[in-house]
MIPA-790719 format. One record per atom (N, C-alpha, C, CB): atom name; x negated, y, z negated. Coordinates in Angstrom, 3 decimals, decimal comma. Each point is the difference from the previous one (the first is absolute). Glycine has a CB too. Example, Ala and Ser with C-alpha at 12.3 -4.5 7.8 and 13.67 -1.06 7.14 Angstrom:
% MIPA-790719
+------+----------+----------+----------+
| name |       xx |       yy |       zz |
+------+----------+----------+----------+
|    N |  -13,190 |   -5,690 |   -7,800 |
|   CA |    0,890 |    1,190 |    0,000 |
|    C |   -0,900 |    1,200 |    0,000 |
|   CB |    1,892 |   -1,173 |   -1,246 |
|    N |   -1,542 |    2,223 |    1,966 |
|   CA |   -0,820 |    1,190 |   -0,060 |
|    C |    0,770 |    1,090 |   -0,730 |
|   CB |   -1,184 |   -0,628 |    2,145 |
+------+----------+----------+----------+
//
This chain:
% MIPA-790719
+------+----------+----------+----------+
| name |       xx |       yy |       zz |
+------+----------+----------+----------+
|    N |   87,443 |   12,841 |  -31,580 |
|   CA |   -1,030 |    1,015 |   -0,336 |
|    C |    0,649 |    1,381 |   -0,101 |
|   CB |   -1,796 |   -1,364 |    1,179 |
|    N |    1,968 |    1,849 |   -2,370 |
|   CA |    0,615 |    1,337 |   -0,176 |
|    C |   -1,072 |    1,044 |   -0,273 |
|   CB |    2,108 |   -1,057 |   -0,890 |
|    N |   -2,325 |    1,920 |    1,855 |
|   CA |   -1,028 |    1,056 |   -0,200 |
|    C |    0,664 |    1,309 |   -0,414 |
|   CB |   -1,504 |   -1,092 |    1,716 |
|    N |    2,656 |    0,983 |   -2,390 |
|   CA |    0,706 |    1,239 |   -0,398 |
|    C |   -0,704 |    0,648 |   -1,198 |
|   CB |    2,201 |   -0,952 |    0,845 |
|    N |   -2,529 |    0,178 |   -1,872 |
|   CA |   -0,691 |    0,574 |   -1,168 |
|    C |   -1,406 |    0,452 |    0,346 |
|   CB |    1,349 |   -1,467 |   -1,486 |
|    N |   -1,898 |    0,908 |    2,554 |
|   CA |   -1,368 |    0,381 |    0,394 |
|    C |    0,028 |    0,944 |    1,196 |
|   CB |   -0,870 |   -2,199 |   -0,859 |
|    N |    2,056 |    2,718 |    1,163 |
|   CA |    0,116 |    0,902 |    1,162 |
|    C |   -0,869 |    1,230 |   -0,187 |
|   CB |    2,337 |   -0,805 |    0,407 |
|    N |   -2,256 |    1,399 |   -1,599 |
|   CA |   -0,782 |    1,243 |   -0,230 |
|    C |   -1,492 |   -0,337 |    0,031 |
|   CB |    1,878 |    1,010 |   -1,412 |
|    N |   -2,259 |   -2,089 |    0,789 |
|   CA |   -1,432 |   -0,364 |   -0,025 |
|    C |   -0,479 |   -0,282 |    1,431 |
|   CB |    0,231 |   -0,974 |   -2,352 |
|    N |    0,605 |    0,277 |    3,098 |
|   CA |   -0,375 |   -0,328 |    1,384 |
|    C |   -0,164 |    1,287 |    0,807 |
|   CB |    1,231 |   -2,214 |   -0,145 |
|    N |   -0,307 |    3,138 |   -0,050 |
|   CA |   -0,063 |    1,286 |    0,730 |
|    C |   -1,281 |    0,725 |   -0,385 |
|   CB |    2,535 |    0,174 |    0,076 |
|    N |   -2,816 |   -0,164 |   -1,366 |
|   CA |   -1,215 |    0,698 |   -0,478 |
|    C |   -1,237 |   -0,637 |    0,623 |
|   CB |    1,139 |    0,592 |   -2,184 |
|    N |   -1,159 |   -1,906 |    2,201 |
|   CA |   -1,177 |   -0,701 |    0,566 |
|    C |   -0,120 |    0,305 |    1,486 |
|   CB |    0,224 |   -1,849 |   -1,709 |
|    N |    0,906 |    1,866 |    2,387 |
|   CA |   -0,017 |    0,281 |    1,446 |
|    C |   -0,513 |    1,410 |    0,248 |
|   CB |    1,929 |   -1,584 |    0,368 |
|    N |   -1,441 |    2,525 |   -1,158 |
|   CA |   -0,437 |    1,397 |    0,156 |
|    C |   -1,498 |    0,097 |   -0,247 |
|   CB |    2,269 |    0,844 |   -0,725 |
|    N |   -2,739 |   -1,527 |   -0,301 |
|   CA |   -1,438 |    0,038 |   -0,310 |
|    C |   -0,805 |   -0,599 |    1,147 |
|   CB |    0,507 |   -0,163 |   -2,464 |
|    N |   -0,011 |   -0,949 |    2,986 |
|   CA |   -0,703 |   -0,660 |    1,114 |
|    C |   -0,041 |    0,924 |    1,210 |
|   CB |    0,728 |   -2,268 |   -0,838 |
|    N |    0,403 |    2,870 |    1,155 |
|   CA |    0,062 |    0,909 |    1,163 |
|    C |   -0,952 |    1,175 |   -0,231 |
|   CB |    2,422 |   -0,657 |    0,469 |
|    N |   -2,406 |    1,189 |   -1,673 |
|   CA |   -0,881 |    1,134 |   -0,308 |
|    C |   -1,459 |   -0,400 |    0,181 |
|   CB |    1,699 |    0,906 |   -1,623 |
|    N |   -2,044 |   -2,081 |    1,181 |
|   CA |   -1,404 |   -0,453 |    0,149 |
|    C |   -0,334 |   -0,157 |    1,480 |
|   CB |    0,095 |   -1,197 |   -2,237 |
|    N |    0,843 |    0,672 |    2,999 |
|   CA |   -0,245 |   -0,214 |    1,439 |
|    C |   -0,104 |    1,344 |    0,723 |
|   CB |    1,238 |   -2,208 |   -0,091 |
|    N |   -0,404 |    3,154 |   -0,358 |
|   CA |    0,001 |    1,310 |    0,670 |
|    C |   -1,066 |    0,920 |   -0,581 |
|   CB |    2,446 |   -0,257 |    0,460 |
|    N |   -3,190 |   -0,238 |   -1,455 |
|   CA |   -1,021 |    0,865 |   -0,617 |
|    C |   -1,110 |    0,114 |    1,016 |
|   CB |    0,578 |   -0,688 |   -2,407 |
+------+----------+----------+----------+
//
């Protein structure tokens, strides 16, 4: 499982999730 090409997308999703949780 190589999440290198999806690293940026994963980071973006994580940031969005954290932002929603911290909203």
